[in-house]
C-alpha positions in Angstrom: 39.9 -8.9 8.6 40.4 -5.2 8.5 39.2 -4.9 12.1 41.5 -7.6 13.2 44.5 -5.9 11.5 43.6 -2.6 13.1 43.4 -4.2 16.5 46.7 -5.9 16.0 48.4 -2.5 15.0 46.8 -0.9 18.0 48.2 -3.5 20.3 51.6 -3.2 18.7 51.7 0.6 19.2 50.4 0.3 22.7 53.0 -2.3 23.5 55.8 -0.2 22.1 54.6 2.9 24.0 54.8 1.0 27.3 57.9 -1.0 26.4 60.5 1.5 25.1 63.1 -1.3 25.0 61.1 -3.1 22.5 60.8 -0.1 20.2 64.6 0.6 20.7 65.5 -2.9 19.7 63.2 -2.5 16.6 65.0 0.6 15.6 68.4 -1.1 15.9 67.1 -3.8 13.6 65.9 -1.2 11.1 69.2 0.5 11.3 71.2 -2.7 10.5 71.6 -1.9 6.8 73.2 1.4 7.7 75.5 -0.3 10.2 76.6 -2.7 7.5 77.5 0.1 5.1 79.6 1.8 7.8 81.4 -1.4 8.9 82.1 -2.2 5.3 83.9 1.2 5.2 85.8 0.6 8.5 85.2 -2.4 10.7 86.4 -0.6 13.8 85.4 3.1 13.4 82.3 2.2 11.3 80.9 -0.1 14.0 81.6 2.5 16.7 79.9 5.2 14.6 76.8 3.1 13.9 76.4 2.1 17.5 76.9 5.7 18.6 74.2 6.9 16.2 71.8 4.3 17.5 72.6 5.3 21.2 72.1 9.0 20.3 68.7 8.3 18.8 67.8 6.4 22.0 69.1 9.1 24.3 71.8 6.8 25.8 75.5 7.1 26.5 77.6 6.2 23.4 80.1 3.4 23.5 83.9 3.8 24.3 86.0 4.9 21.3 88.0 2.0 19.9 90.4 4.2 17.9 93.0 6.9 18.7 91.1 9.9 17.1 89.3 12.2 19.6 86.2 12.8 17.5 82.4 13.1 18.0 80.0 10.9 16.0 79.3 13.9 13.7 83.0 14.5 13.1 83.5 10.8 12.3 80.6 10.8 9.9 82.1 13.7 8.0 85.2 11.5 7.4 83.3 8.7 5.8 84.3 8.7 2.1 81.6 10.2 -0.3 80.8 7.0 -2.0 80.1 5.4 1.4 78.2 8.5 2.6 75.9 8.2 -0.5 75.1 4.6 0.3 74.4 5.5 4.0 72.3 8.4 2.9 70.2 6.1 0.6 69.6 3.6 3.4 68.6 6.5 5.8 66.2 7.9 3.3 64.6 4.5 2.9 64.4 4.0 6.7 62.8 7.4 7.1 60.2 6.7 4.5 59.3 3.3 6.1 59.7 4.3 9.7 57.1 3.3 12.2 55.6 5.9 14.5 57.9 5.0 17.3 61.1 4.9 15.2 60.3 8.0 13.1 62.0 10.5 15.5 65.1 8.2 15.4 65.3 8.3 11.7 64.8 12.1 11.7 67.9 12.4 13.7 69.8 10.2 11.3 68.6 12.4 8.4 69.7 15.5 10.2 73.1 14.2 10.8 73.6 13.2 7.1 72.3 16.6 6.0 75.2 18.2 8.0 78.0 16.3 6.3 78.1 18.8 3.5 76.6 21.8 5.3 78.5 25.1 5.9 78.2 26.3 9.6 77.0 29.7 10.7 78.2 31.6 13.7 76.6 34.0 16.2 78.2 35.4 19.3 77.9 37.4 22.5 80.9 39.4 23.5 82.1 42.4 25.4 79.5 44.3 27.6 77.7 42.5 25.7 77.2 42.9 22.0 75.2 40.2 20.2 75.7 39.2 16.6 72.9 37.0 15.3 73.3 33.9 13.1 71.9 36.0 10.2 74.3 38.9 10.8 72.2 41.4 12.8 74.2 43.1 15.6 72.9 44.9 18.6 73.9 45.9 22.1 72.1 44.0 24.9 72.6 45.8 28.2 70.5 44.0 30.7 70.8 41.6 33.7 69.5 38.1 34.0 69.7 34.6 32.5 68.6 34.0 29.0 68.2 31.5 26.2 71.0 32.5 23.9 70.3 29.7 21.3 68.4 26.5 21.2 67.1 23.9 18.7 63.4 22.8 18.6 64.6 19.2 18.7 65.6 19.8 22.4 69.1 18.4 21.8 70.9 21.8 21.8 70.6 24.8 24.0 72.9 27.5 25.3 71.9 29.8 28.2 73.8 32.9 29.3 74.0 34.8 32.6 74.5 38.6 32.5 75.5 40.4 35.6 75.9 44.1 36.3 79.4 45.7 36.5 77.9 49.1 37.1 74.5 50.9 36.6 74.9 51.0 32.8 77.0 48.0 31.8 76.7 44.2 32.2 78.9 41.2 31.2 78.4 37.5 30.5 79.6 35.8 33.7 78.4 32.2 33.0 76.9 30.0 30.4 75.1 26.7 30.7 74.4 24.2 27.9 72.4 21.1 27.0 74.9 19.1 25.0 72.5 16.4 23.7 71.5 15.3 27.2 74.7 16.2 29.1 74.6 19.5 31.1 77.8 21.6 30.9 78.2 25.0 32.6 81.1 27.4 32.8 81.3 30.0 35.5 83.6 33.0 35.3 82.2 34.3 38.6 79.8 33.2 41.4 80.7 29.5 41.5 77.6 27.5 42.5 79.4 25.3 45.0 82.0 27.7 46.5 84.7 25.8 44.6 86.9 28.3 43.0 89.5 25.9 41.6 87.7 25.5 38.2 85.1 27.2 36.1 83.8 24.0 34.6 80.8 21.9 35.7 79.8 18.7 34.0 76.4 17.3 35.0 76.6 19.2 38.3 80.2 18.2 39.2 83.1 20.5 39.4 85.7 19.3 36.9 89.3 20.2 36.1 90.8 19.6 32.7 94.1 17.9 33.1 94.1 16.7 29.4 93.3 18.9 26.5 90.1 17.0 25.8 87.2 15.4 27.8 84.7 13.0 26.4 81.0 13.6 27.5 78.9 10.5 28.1 76.4 11.3 25.3 79.1 11.8 22.6 80.1 15.4 22.9 83.6 16.7 23.7 85.2 19.5 25.7 88.6 20.9 24.7 90.5 23.4 26.7 93.5 25.7 25.6 94.6 29.2 26.4 91.7 30.0 28.8 89.1 28.9 26.2 86.7 26.0 26.3 85.4 24.5 23.0 82.3 22.4 23.5 81.3 20.2 20.5 77.9 18.5 20.3 77.7 14.9 18.9 75.4 16.4 16.3 77.9 19.0 15.2 77.1 22.3 17.0 80.0 24.1 18.7 80.3 26.6 21.4 83.6 28.5 22.1 83.8 30.2 25.5 86.7 32.6 26.0 87.6 33.7 29.5 88.3 37.4 29.9 88.6 40.2 32.4 87.4 43.8 32.4 89.6 45.0 35.2 86.7 44.8 37.6 85.0 41.5 36.7 85.7 38.2 35.0 83.5 37.5 32.0 83.0 35.2 29.0 82.9 35.9 25.3 80.7 33.2 23.7 80.6 32.1 20.1 78.0 29.6 18.9 78.3 27.6 15.6 75.2 25.8 14.2 74.1 24.1 11.0 71.0 25.7 9.7 70.8 23.8 6.4 69.8 20.5 8.1 66.1 21.4 8.6 66.7 22.1 12.3 64.9 25.1 13.7 66.6 27.6 16.1 65.5 30.5 18.3 66.8 32.6 21.1 68.8 35.8 21.5 71.0 35.0 18.5 67.9 34.7 16.1 66.3 32.0 14.0 69.1 31.4 11.4 66.7 31.7 8.5 69.0 34.0 6.5 67.0 37.1 7.2 68.5 39.6 9.6 65.5 41.9 9.8 63.3 39.4 11.7 65.8 38.3 14.4 64.1 40.5 17.0 60.5 39.7 16.0 60.0 35.9 15.5 57.6 34.6 18.1 57.4 37.8 20.1 54.3 39.5 18.6 55.8 42.9 19.7 55.9 46.2 17.9 59.5 47.3 18.0 60.7 50.9 17.6 61.7 51.8 14.0 65.5 52.1 14.9 67.3 48.9 14.1 70.7 48.7 15.8 73.9 50.8 16.0 75.8 48.5 13.6 73.1 48.0 11.0 73.4 51.5 9.6 76.0 53.2 7.4 78.0 56.1 8.7 75.7 58.7 7.1 72.5 57.1 8.3 74.1 56.6 11.8 74.8 60.4 12.0 71.3 61.2 11.0 69.6 58.9 13.5 68.8 60.6 16.7 70.5 59.5 19.9 67.1 59.5 21.6 65.7 56.9 19.0 68.7 54.7 19.5 68.2 54.7 23.3 64.5 54.0 22.9 65.5 51.0 20.8 68.1 49.8 23.4 65.4 50.1 26.1 63.1 48.0 23.9 65.8 45.2 23.7 66.6 45.4 27.4 62.9 45.3 28.4 60.5 43.7 25.9 62.9 41.5 23.9 64.8 40.4 26.9 61.6 39.4 28.7 60.8 36.9 25.9 64.0 35.0 26.4 64.4 35.1 30.1 64.6 31.5 31.5 62.5 30.3 34.5 63.4 28.1 37.5 61.9 25.2 35.5 63.9 25.7 32.3 67.3 26.7 33.9 70.4 24.7 33.1 72.5 26.5 35.7 73.4 25.2 39.2 72.7 27.5 42.2 73.6 27.7 45.9 70.8 26.8 48.4 68.0 29.5 48.3 69.0 30.8 44.9 67.4 30.5 41.5 67.4 32.4 38.3 65.4 35.1 40.0 68.4 35.8 42.2 70.2 37.0 39.0 67.2 38.9 37.5 67.0 42.7 37.6 64.4 44.0 35.1 65.1 47.6 36.1 68.6 47.4 34.5 70.2 49.4 33.0 69.6 52.6 34.9 70.9 54.5 31.8 71.6 53.6 28.2 74.9 54.6 26.7 75.5 54.9 22.9 78.4 55.6 20.6 76.9 59.1 20.0 77.6 59.9 23.7 81.3 59.7 23.0 83.4 62.5 21.6 85.0 62.2 18.2 88.4 62.0 19.9 87.2 59.2 22.2 85.9 57.2 19.2 89.1 57.7 17.2 91.3 56.6 20.1 89.2 53.5 20.7 89.1 52.7 16.9 92.9 52.8 16.7 93.2 50.4 19.6 90.6 48.0 18.1 92.4 48.0 14.7 95.7 47.2 16.5 93.9 44.2 18.1 92.8 42.9 14.7 89.2 44.0 14.9 87.4 45.0 11.6 84.1 45.0 9.8 80.8 44.4 11.7 82.6 44.0 15.0 84.3 47.4 15.0 81.5 49.5 16.5 81.1 47.0 19.3 84.8 47.1 20.0 84.9 50.9 20.0 82.0 50.9 22.5 83.9 48.4 24.8 87.3 50.2 24.6 85.9 53.7 25.1 83.6 52.9 28.1 85.2 50.0 29.8 88.8 49.7 28.4 88.0 46.1 27.3 90.5 45.1 24.5 89.0 44.2 21.1 88.2 40.5 20.5 88.1 39.6 16.8 85.6 37.0 15.7 87.2 33.7 16.7 87.8 30.9 14.3 86.4 27.6 15.3 88.8 24.9 14.1 87.4 21.9 12.2 88.9 18.9 13.9 88.5 16.8 10.7 90.4 19.3 8.5 93.4 17.5 7.0 92.9 14.4 9.1 93.7 11.1 7.5 92.4 7.8 9.1 94.9 5.0 9.2 94.1 1.4 9.9 93.6 0.6 13.6 96.1 -2.0 14.7 95.8 -4.0 17.9 93.5 -3.3 20.9 92.7 0.4 21.1 90.7 1.9 23.9 90.3 5.7 23.9 88.5 7.1 27.0 89.0 9.9 29.5 92.1 8.1 30.9 93.8 8.4 27.5 94.6 6.1 24.7 95.4 2.5 25.7 97.0 0.3 22.9 97.5 -3.4 23.7 96.8 -2.6 27.4 99.7 0.0 27.6 98.7 3.6 28.4 100.3 5.9 25.9 99.5 9.4 27.1 99.7 8.7 30.9 101.2 5.6 32.4 100.4 6.2 36.0 96.8 5.2 35.9 95.7 8.7 37.0 92.4 10.0 35.3 93.0 12.7 32.9 89.9 14.7 33.9 88.5 14.2 37.3 85.8 15.8 39.6 87.1 18.3 42.2 84.3 17.7 44.7 83.0 20.3 47.2 86.1 20.7 49.4 87.7 24.0 49.7 91.4 24.8 48.9 91.8 21.9 46.5 94.9 22.0 44.4 95.8 20.0 41.3 99.0 18.4 40.1 100.4 20.7 37.5 101.6 24.3 37.2 98.9 26.2 35.2 98.5 29.9 34.3 95.5 31.6 35.7 94.5 35.1 34.9 94.1 37.3 37.9 92.1 40.5 37.8 93.8 43.6 39.2 91.0 46.3 39.7 93.4 48.9 40.8 95.2 49.2 37.5 92.5 47.7 35.3 95.1 45.3 33.9 95.6 41.6 34.1 98.6 39.7 35.2 99.6 36.1 35.0 100.4 34.0 38.1 100.9 30.3 38.5 98.5 28.3 40.6 100.1 25.5 42.6 98.2 22.3 42.0 98.3 18.7 43.2 96.2 15.6 42.8 92.8 15.1 44.4 90.9 11.9 45.0 88.9 10.7 41.9 85.1 10.9 42.1 82.9 9.7 39.3 80.9 12.0 37.2 77.2 12.2 38.0 74.9 10.2 35.7 73.7 12.4 32.7 70.5 14.2 33.4 67.6 14.0 31.1 67.0 17.4 29.8 63.4 18.8 29.8 62.5 19.0 26.2 58.8 19.5 26.8 56.8 22.7 27.1 58.4 25.7 25.5 61.7 23.9 24.6 59.9 21.1 22.8 57.6 23.5 20.8 60.1 26.2 20.3 57.8 28.9 21.6 59.5 31.3 23.9 58.5 31.3 27.6 56.7 34.5 28.6 56.7 34.0 32.3 57.1 37.3 34.2 59.6 37.1 37.0 58.3 37.9 40.5 58.7 41.6 41.2 61.0 41.4 44.1 64.3 43.1 44.6 66.9 40.6 43.4 69.8 39.5 45.6 72.5 41.1 43.4 75.5 38.8 43.2 77.2 40.7 40.5 79.8 42.0 42.9 80.9 38.5 43.8 78.9 37.8 46.9 79.6 34.6 48.8 77.7 31.9 50.6 78.7 29.7 53.6 81.5 27.3 52.8 80.7 23.7 52.2 77.2 24.2 50.9 76.1 21.9 48.1 74.7 23.2 44.8 71.0 23.0 44.3 69.2 22.2 41.0 65.8 23.6 40.5 65.2 21.9 37.1 63.2 18.6 37.5 64.2 15.4 35.8 61.9 14.9 32.8 62.1 12.3 30.1 63.3 13.6 26.8 60.8 14.4 24.1 60.9 13.2 20.6 63.6 14.3 18.3 
């Protein structure tokens, strides 16, 4: 009898492995008690939330929102009353205990989401030329050129990559970021658009997109909000990235803030550290390297800073730009960016940069005092002050205080949904009447590959003026373009280094890179090329 039972179990597992739809249907059945708890709370929102959570677990597009709120599944889950959350949590804990081998990763995701309902977020950022502040509060200057893993989760649902390009021999800036938003690929380019389309910085799953509404719904449940030259990308699992478009007087660049939830059991790594609450190991985890004794220019008090030799600091900066940077460089196989034909991440790699390291000690006391005053007038204080002084004194980049990331659920009260409500990228439709736009025109639409495309509204666009190192506002004339559907979501490669969390240590080819930091161009009309293969998502 035992042998028969073992054989049956083996056949079941084999069948589920080769028939994923069978295992997905099984998880949906196992999830039924959770769905009942949510629909008992709210028949409309609860059913959408339950179906969205199942879709997320199965790496599928979530259903259309059937209520007027522009929320992600995680944001809606936070609005479930505590008593209903407790009931849902109990059901999820039971499902996790009794999960089969095939449904265990799905229940792990449900557990992670419930853990984040009462979790305080933690923020890291990369700003200026650039300075990095880790999730655990360590700060350092990261003067190098290339494309890097800024932050990622070991589940493979969250990753942020950054591109740093040279402004001169000694300073670089973030000019692009690319993200895996739980299966949707989102990229923002301040410079060097991958398709010669200069009308918008935003790319969604490879398509150039213009934001004509203040929010765009991603297929897998995330959202993109745009206001005042800033994009806010929210994951369906709760993580948030805020990308602020800026100008140095010579180049356009991006200040990037990343918000995560480390108390959910998720593991993180990348340039912004491991979010374990210890700032001293943010430059060591997984590297196996011996770093110089000097920490970073912002981790010392004033007295200690004066005692540390300038040579030691420069040695430490060289370690970060060389050894530490090497650990987190992406490869053609792991890149989330789009490229012009013939390009790859190696096009943007220069391991010889910077030619010289600059420090605060290289500045005169008067230069430091002048820069400090300007930073204070811009609202900068605390741990961000030294980075601001550095940017102001060397590049005349105004201070950028640590940005607040607004909680979309704060103060929100959910009323009863009356009538037929459909909320998608065309706006909210109630009883078949479009409320936000009545002309049937999509709110967010692809721009395509054509040149000189204009949109249908007057918008303010920052124009860099190198002669005066100032910025000025000018309106961009826009008019409608033909709608083109968004590409189907790619399946992000979660295997290899991304699935295991071990950094990739592939040494780039020692060739002289084609430096596009100065804004080089390619022939018009060429289509972007992706070097990342389509791979099925891993577990988690």
